N, C-alpha and C positions, 0 to 999 in steps of 0.2 A: 191710767194708760188709755189712750184713745182706742176706738174700735179698729182703726187702720193699723195701729201699732200692735194690737193683740193678734190680728190676722197674720202680720209679718212674723211675729214671734212664734206663733204656732206652726207656720209654714217652715221656718228654719229649723225648729225643733223636730218636726216630722222628717225633714230631709236628713237631719243628723242621725235620727234613729234608723232611718232606712239605710244610710251609709254604714252605720255600725252593724245592722243586721246583715247587709251584703258582705261586709268584711268578715263577719263571724262565719257566714255560710261558706264563703270562699276559703277561709282559713281552715274550716273543719270539714270541708267537703271531701268525700271519699272518691278520689279521682279514678280509682280502680273500676268504678261503675262505667266509666267511659271507654275502658279497654276494648270491649267487644265492638263498639262503634268505630273506634280508631283502627282496630285491626281490619275490620271489614272494608272501611274506606280506603286505607292504604293498599290492601291486597288488590282491590278492584282497580286502583289507579296504576299499580305496577304490573298487573296481570301475573302475579305470582304470590305465594303465601307469605304473609307478614304477621308477626305476632309479638306482642309484649307479654311474656309469660309470667314475669315477676311483678313486683310492686311498682305502681305508678303514683308519684306524689309530686305536689307543688308546694314549695316553701317560699313565703314572702319575706324578703329581707331588704333593708335599706343599703344603699351603695354610698358610703361616706366619701369615697374618692371622687364622686361626681361634683361635690362642692356646691355651696350656696343652697338655695331652696330645693334644688333637685336631689340633694342628699337625703331629703325627707320623703321622697317618693319611693315606696317599696317596689322592688323588682321581683317577678316570679322566677324561682329557681326550680327547674324541672329535673326530676330524677326518674329514670326507668331502668328496670333490671330484667336480665335474661331476655334479650331480644334476639329473634331469629328472622332470617330472610331466606325464603326458599329459592330453588332454581327454576328456570323455565321447564316446560313439559319435556323438551328433548333431552334434558340431562338425566343421566343415570343416578346421580346423587341428589337426594331430596333437598339438601341445605346448601346455600351459597355462602352465607355469612352469619356470624353470631357475635353478640356482645354480652359480657357479664353485666355491664352497667354503662349507662350514658347519662351525663349530667351537663346541663347548660343553663344559662340565665338569659332572660329576654328583656331588652330595654323597652318599657311601656310607652314612653312619650313619642318615640319615632313612629309608632303605629299610626298616630294621627296624620302623619305625612306619608302613609303607605310604604313604610320601610320596616323590614324585619331585621333588627340589629341584634346579633348574638355575638358578644365579645369573644367568647371562648366555648368550645365543646371539649369535654374530657371523656375519653373512651377507656374503659377498663377491660383488659384481656380480649382485644378484638381477634377474630379469626375469619379467614376467608378461603374459599376454594374456587379459584378462578379457572375458567375453562374456555377454550376456543377450538371449534371443530375445523376439519379440513376445508369445509365449504364457507368458512368465515364467520359462522354464527358464534357469538361470544355471550357468556352469561352475565357479563357486566354491562351489556347493552340492553336498555329497557325499552319495551314497546308501549308507548303511550297512545291513548285514543287520539285520532286525528282531530285537529281543531277546525272549527268553522272558518273557512277562508275569509269570510266577511266580518269575522269577529275582530274587535279591537284588541290589540296586544295588552296584556296585563300591565298595569302601572305599578304594581308592587315590586319592590326590590329587596332581595335577600343579601345581607351583608354579614359574613362570618369573619371574625378577626383572627382566630387561631384555633388550632386543633392540638390538644394534648392527648397522649396515649400511654398505655401501659404495655406490659409484655403481651406478645401476640404470636400468632402462627398463621402463615400464608402458604398455600400451595398453588402452583401455577402449571397448568397443562395446556400446551398450545400445539395443535397438530400442524398448523401452518409453519411453525418454526422448529418442529420436531424437538420441543422443549418440555421437560418435566422437572420442575424446580420446587424445592421445599425450603421455606425461610422461617427461622425461629428467631423471635425478638425477645431478649431478656434484659431486665435492668442491670446496669453495672453496679457493682458493690458500692462504688462511690463515684460521683460525677468527675469527669476528667476535663480540665480546662482546654479550650480549643488550642491555645498556644503551645500546650505540652505535646500535642501530636502534630499540628500543622506547622509549628515553628513560630518564633516571635515575629519574623518578617511578614508571614501571612496574616497574623493577628493584627499587626500594625496597619497592613493594607486595608483590612476590613474597617479598622478604626478611622483611618484617613478618609474613607468613603462615607463616613458618617454612621457606620453600623456598629454593632456590638455582637460578635459571634457568641452564641450560647455554648454551654459546656456540652460535651458528649455525655449522654445519659443512658443509652441502651447499646447492647452488643448484638450483632447479627451473626448468624451461622447459616450458610447457604450450601445446599447440596443438590445433586441431580445431574441433568444433562441439558445442553443447549446446542441446537443444530446437530444433534446426534453425538456431541462430544461431551466427555465427562467434565462436570463443573463442580468446583469446590471453592468456597469463599468464606472469609470472615471479615467483620468490619464493626464500625461504631457509627452511631447517629445521635442527633440531638433528641430532646424529648418534646419539643413544641414546634409545630409547623405554624409559623407566623404568616398567615395568608395576606394580611393587609399591611403589616409593618415591615418595610424594607430594611429597617435598622436592625432587624434580628434575622440575619441569614441563617439558613438551616445547615448545620455542619454534617459533613459526610466523610467517611474514611472506609476504604475497602481494599482488600487484597484478594484477587481472584486468580484462579488457575483454570483455564479451559483447554483441555488436552495438553499441548505443548506450549501454549501461550500463557504468559503471566502478565497480569494487569494490576497496577497499584494506583489508587486515586486518593487524594486528600484535598479537601476544600469545602466550598459552600454551594448550596442551591439557593439562588437569590430571588427566585420568583416561584415559590412552591405552589401557589394557587393555580398557576397555569403550566407548571413544570417548564417555566419559560427560560431560565438562564442558569448556566453552570460556570463556576470559576474554580478550576481544579489544577492541582499539580498531578500530571499523568506520567506514570512510568510503564513502559512496555518492554517485554522481552520474550523471545521465542526462538524456535529453530529456523524459521523462514518468514520473511515478510509476506510471502504469498499465502501463508496460512491464516492471515487476518481476513481474507476475503469472505469465507463462510460466516465469520463473526460480525463483520462490519459492512459488507457489501462494497468495500473500497478495493479496487483492483490495484494490486502492488506486485512487483516482480518477485520471483523466487530469489532467495538470498541465503548466504551463510547465517549462522546464529547471530542475533542482533539484540541490542538493548538501547533504549532511549529514555530520556528524562526531560520533560518540558512542561509548559503551561498551556492548559486547554481552556479555552473560553467558548461557550456554546450559547447561542441565542436561538431558541427553538421555535419562535413564532415570527420570524422575519417574513416580509411580504413575498420575497423571492424564494422562500424555502428556508428551512432550518440551516443555520450556518455554524461551522465549527472551525476554530483556529487553534492550531498547535504551534505555539510561538516559542522561539528561542530554545529549541530543544537541542540537546547534545547526546551523543551516544556512540555506539560502535556497531559496525556490520562486519562480521568476521573479525579480521585484525585491522580494519580500516576505521578511522574516526568519521563521524557524520554530524553535521550541524545544519540548522536551517529553520525555516518557517513554512508551514503548510496550511492551506485553507480548503475546506470542503463545504460545498453548498448543495443541499438536497433540492436542486432546481428541477424544472421540467424542460424538455422531455427526459433529460438524463441528469443525474447529479454531476458535479464538476469538482475536480481536484486541481489546485494550483499551488505554486510556491517555488522556492529556490533552495537547493541543497548544496552544501559545500563539504568536501573532504580535504583536510590539509595534508594527510598522508594516506594515499589509497593503495592498498595492496592489490596488484593486478590479478592475483588468483581469486580475489573476492568477486570479480566480475563473471567468473565462469558459470555460476548457476543461472545467470540471465538467459543463457542459450542452452542450458542443460549439459555444459561441458565439465561439470564436476564429476567426481568419482561415484561409483555405485553406492559406496558406503556413505558418502556425503549426501547423495540424493535421498537415501533411506532416512538419514538423520533429520533432514528437513521435510520429510513427508512426501518426497517425490514418488510417483507411481511407476515411472519407466525404469528399465534396467539396461544400461549400455552394454551391448555385446562386447565381449573381450576382444573379438577380432575386428571391431569397427572403430574407426578414428572419428568420423563425423558424428556429432551428437544426434541421437534418435529421439530424445525426449520431446513430447508433443507440446507445442504452444497451447496455452489455455485460451483459445480464441473466443470461447463462449463467455468468458469474463470481460472481454474487451468492449462488448456492447453495453455493459452494465453501467458505464459512466464515461465521462469525458475528462481529459486532463491537459494541463499546460504547465509543465514543470521543467525548470532548468537545473542542471547538475554540473558542478565544477569540481574536478579533482586537481587540486593545486600541484601536488607532487605525487607521482606514482612510484611506489616502492617496489622494486623488482630485482631479479637476479641480473648478472652481467649478460645473460643471454637475451634479455628483453630490454632494449634501449628506449622504452616508452618513458616520457617525462611528465606529461600532464594530460588532462582530459577535459573536454567541455561538450555537453550535448543539450539540446533543447528537445524535449519529448512532448509530442502532441498526440493525444488520443481523441479521435473524433468518430463517434458512432461505429466502433469496431475496427477503425483503421489507425494504425500506429505509424507516425512519421518521426524520424530523427533528423531534425533540420537545424544544424548539422550534427554529425557525430565526428568530433575532431580530436585527434591525438597529436601531441608533440612527440616526435620520434627522431632521435639521433640528430638534433639540430634542425630538423625539418618539420613539415606538417603533413598529417594524413587526414584529409577531409572526405567525409562520406555523407551522402544523402540516402537514407534508408526509408523505404516505404513498404509496410507490411499490411496488406488489405485483408483483414479478417472478416469482412462482410461476405466474402465469397467462400465457397467450399469446393476444392481445398483452398487454403490461404494462397494469395498471390504476393510475391515479393519482388522488389526491384531495388538494386543498389548501384549507385554511381560513386566511384572512389577515385580520388586524386592524391597521389603521393608526390611531394615536391621537396627537394633539397635535403634528402637523407644523407648525412655525412658518413662516408664509409668508415672513417677512423672512429666515429662514435658508435657505429653498428657493432664493432668488435673492439671495445675499449681495452681489453686485456691482451690483445694480439699486437705485439710490438711492431712487426713490419707494416701493419696497417696504419700506424700512427703517422707515418710520413706521407700517407695518401691524401691527395686533394680531391679525390673523386666523390661523386654523388650518385644516388639512386633516385630516379624519377619514374613514375608510372601512372597509368590510367586503367580503369576497369569499368565496364558497364554490363551488368549481369542481371537477368530476370529469371524467376523460376516459380513453380507452384509446389505446395506441400506444407504440412503442418509441423515440420521440424527442420533443423539446419540440414540434416542428411537428405531429406526429401526435396528441399529447395535446391540444393546443389545437384542432386541426382537428376533433376529435370531442367537444369539451367540452360539458358541460351545467352550468348553475349560474346564479349571479347576482353582480353587482358593484354596490355602493352607495358613493357618494363625495359628500362635502359640503365646500365651501370657503366661509368667510365672511370678509368684511372684507379684501379684497386689492386689488391694482392690476395692470392689464395694459396693455401697450403694444406697439408694434412692436419697441421695443428689447428687451423681455422675450422676445419670440418669437425674436429673433436670438440672445440668450444661450442659450436652450434649443435652438437649432438647428432650430426648427420653421418652415421656409420657408412651408408652407401656412398655418400659423397666422398668420404675418406678413402674408400676403396678406389673410386674412379680417379680421384686426384693422384693417389699413389701409383696407379697403373700407368697414367699418362706422364706425370712429371716426377715421380719418385718422391723424395723427401724434401725437395727444394721449394722455397717460396717462388711463386710465379706471378709476374706483373700482368694485370688485366688491362689491356688497352680499351676494350669495350665488350660489354655483354648486352645483347639485344634479344628481346623475346616479344613475339606477337602470337598470342594463342587465341584461336577461335573455339567457342564452346557451343555445342549443339546437342540438345537432349541429354545434358550431363556428361557428354564426351568432349574432353579438351584435346585439341590437336594443334601442334605448332604450324602456323603459317611461316614463321621464321623464328629460329632459336639458335643463336650462335654466340660463342665466346671467342674473342680475338685476344690472344695473349702474346707475349714477347717471343714465344717459342712455337706456337701452333694456333691454328684456327680449329675450333671444336664445333661440330654441327650436332644438334640434337633433334631427333624426330621420333614419332610414335604417338601414343595416346595415354591420357589419364582419365579413367572412367570413374566419375564421382558416384554413379548409381551403384556400381558393383565394388567400388573402392579398389580398383585394380590398376596397376601401372604396367605399361609395356613400352619402354623407351629404348631407343638406339642412340649410342654416342659414338660419333665418327670423328677422330682427330686427323688433321692434316698438318704435317710438320713444316716449320719455316726453316729448318736446318737439320744437319746431321748430329748436332751436339747432344740433343736431349731425347728426342722421341724415338723409341725403338719398338713401340707397339705395332704389331703387324695385322691385328684384327680389331674390328669394332667391339665396343663394350655394350652390354645390355643392363637395364634395370627393370626387373619384372616382379610381379607379385602384389600382394595386398598392401594398402597404405600402411597398415599397422606394422608390417614387417617385410618390406621389399627385399628382394635378393638382387645381387649384381654379379656379373661374370663376363667372360670373354667369349664372343661368338666364334663359332668354328668356321668362319669364312675370312679370307684376307681382305685388307683394306683395298679399295679400288684406287684407280689412278688419281692424280691431283685434280681437285675440283669435283670429285664425285659427290660431295655434299651439296653442290650447287648445280646439279643436273638441270633442275627446272628454274633457271635464273629468272625467267619471265614471271614465274609464280610468286617470287619474293620481291619483285620490284615495287609493288603496291605497299606491302607491309613495311619495307625499308623506308619508303618515302614518308609513311605515316609516323614512323619512329623518330624521324629527324626532328619533329616538333618537340620531342622530349630531351634533346641534347642540351646539357647545361654547360656553361663555360668552365673550363678547367682552372684550378688554382695555379698559382705560380706562373712560370713563363712557358710551360709546356702546352702545346695545342691539344684540343680535345680529340682523342683518337677515334671516337665514335663517328664523327662527321665524315671522314674519308671512307670508312668502312661502309656506312650506309649509303653514301653517294655512289660508290661502286656498284652496290647491289641494286640501287634504284635505276642505275644506268645499264643494268644487265651485264655487269662484269664480275668475274670471280675475283676475290681478294688474292693478292700475290702470295704464293707459297713456294716452297722448295720440296720436291719429292723426297721421301725418305727411302725409296726403293733403290 
C-alpha cells in the first residue's frame, strides 16, 4: 500500500472510531446531568419556576416508515417525567401545570435546514390550573424578555404534527367572566366510533371532504359556574389533536346545562392548532332566547320556552372577525315552529347578527314576551325580573336597552300563518328588524288582518335615556265580516276599517312610552253591524252594557263610525268620535289617560226616531283600564245636536277623516262621506228628537 493510501486508511479508521465513541457516549450519557441547566434556562426564559423532577432520558431509534436510506438514520426519542410549571408571582397557587410524563421524537435531518420537526408529542396525566384576574392578568400569558428591535428574526421554524394525551384535570377561574370551572378527562373503557355518536351522515361528510374522523377516546365531566350561572356538562373527545393533518379532524361531543339553558353539540374541530374552525350539529333549548345574552353576548328578544336544532359552522380567524353560521335550523318557540339561517360576525366596532327566519304556524300569544305582555308566571319562568301589577293593563317590564348597544343586527322574520282565536283575525306577519348601535327599527312591521294590512314603522332609540319611541301605523282594508267571523249578521257587511296613527313617547317600557305619548289616531268604519252578541264575542263587557242600554238586544247597522283622537302627554282626548247608526247618532267625549290607566268617557246618543231609543240620560264609562265601570249619568240628554255644540271644532278632524273613506261594496253608497262632509261644512247630522 502506498503512503497516501495508508494515510487515507488511517484517517477513515480514526473517524470511524470517533463516530463509534460519540455514538457510545450519546447512547450511554446520563441526561439527568443536564436537568439543572435545563431547569435554570427554562425558568429564566419563562420568568417562573420550571422543573423536570423525574427521569430525563434520550433513546435513539430508527424510523422504518421513513423509507429508503433515511430509515437507517436514528432519531432521538426524548422522555421526561414529573414536570412542573409554576405560576407568576401574583398568583396565590404555586403551580400552574404538571405532567406525569412527556415523550416526543425529533427528526434530525431537518435541523440542517433550521427546522425543528416533532411529529408527535404524548402527554401523560396533564393537569392545569388556569387563572385570570379582574384586571386581565392571566397565568397562561408568559412574559418574555424584550427582543432587540434591530435584531433579525429567528429563521428557525418549529413544526409539531400532533398531540396525544392521557387522562387529565383542568381548573379554570376567570374573574372577568365570573367563571369557576372544573374539567376531568378520563379514558373511555373502549373507543367509540365517530359515526356511532355523530351519525353515518356526519361521518360520510367528513369522508367526502377527504378526512377520517378519529374515534372518541376520552370522556369529559365539567362542573362549576359560568357568568355566575350553574354549569354542568358531560361529553366525549378524541385522543389525538392532529395539528398539521387536516384529514384527521378532532371529534367533539358535549351536553351542557347552564342555568335554564341546555346546549348539545356533536361534530369536529377542523383546525385545532389555531382553534380555527368548528363544524358542529348544535341543539339549543331554554326558557327564553333572551337568557342567551349573558352566555353568548348575542342580543335576542325575550321569548317563551324554545328549542332549535341546526348546523353550526365557525371560522375563528377570518380577517373581518370570527364568523359563525347557524344554518338550516328547525325548532319551536312556545307553540310556534321556527326555521331559518343566522350568521354572526365578531366584527368591529360591534359584532353583527344577520339572517332570515320563518314560522309556518305562528301562535300569536308567543309574541307577547317581546313587549313583556305575558303573565307574571310566564315572566318568572323565562327569568323575567319585572312583575306586572294586577291592576295594570299596559306592560311595565323594562326593555333591556343596555344590551342593544352590544351588537348590530339585520334580520327578517316571516310568520306565514298566524294561529289565533276567533277574537284575533290576524293572518300573517312580516318584519325587518334593524339594530344599529342601540337603536331598533322595524321597517316594516306588517300584519295581515281581516283581509287587509296593518303596516307600521317602529323606531326605538335606546341610545337616549330614557328610551325614545316613535310609531307610524297605517290600517287599510280590514273587512268587517272577517273581523267577526262567527257573528252571522256581520257576514252580510261590505264595510271596512281604515286608520292612521302617528305616536311618539319616551320611557323604557310599553306603559312608560304610552304614558308619555304625543300624537294622533284616526279611524273610520263604514257599513257594519253591532249588537250585544258582538260585544260578547269581543269580550267587551262595558261595550255590551252600552249597546244594550241604547239599542236593547237588536242588531244595529252602522252607517259610519269616525274617530280622531289627539294624544298629549299620555292623555287621549277625542277631537271627533261619532257613531252614525240607522237609529241614532252617538257622540263620545272624555279622556283616556295612559299614564294612570284611567278612562273617563261620556256617551251621548241622539235618536233618529221614536221607535228605538228611549234613553233619557247620557252614559259614562269610567275607571281603570283593567276593569272599567259603566252607568247612566244623573242628568238628562240635551236637545238635538247637543253633541255637536262646537261644530267648528270638528270641521278640521272631519275633513281629515275623509281621506280614510273606502268604497262600499255592493250598490250602496258609503255612508261616511255625507256624515263627514256635513261636519266639515259645520252642519249637524239630521236627527229626530226623542223628547
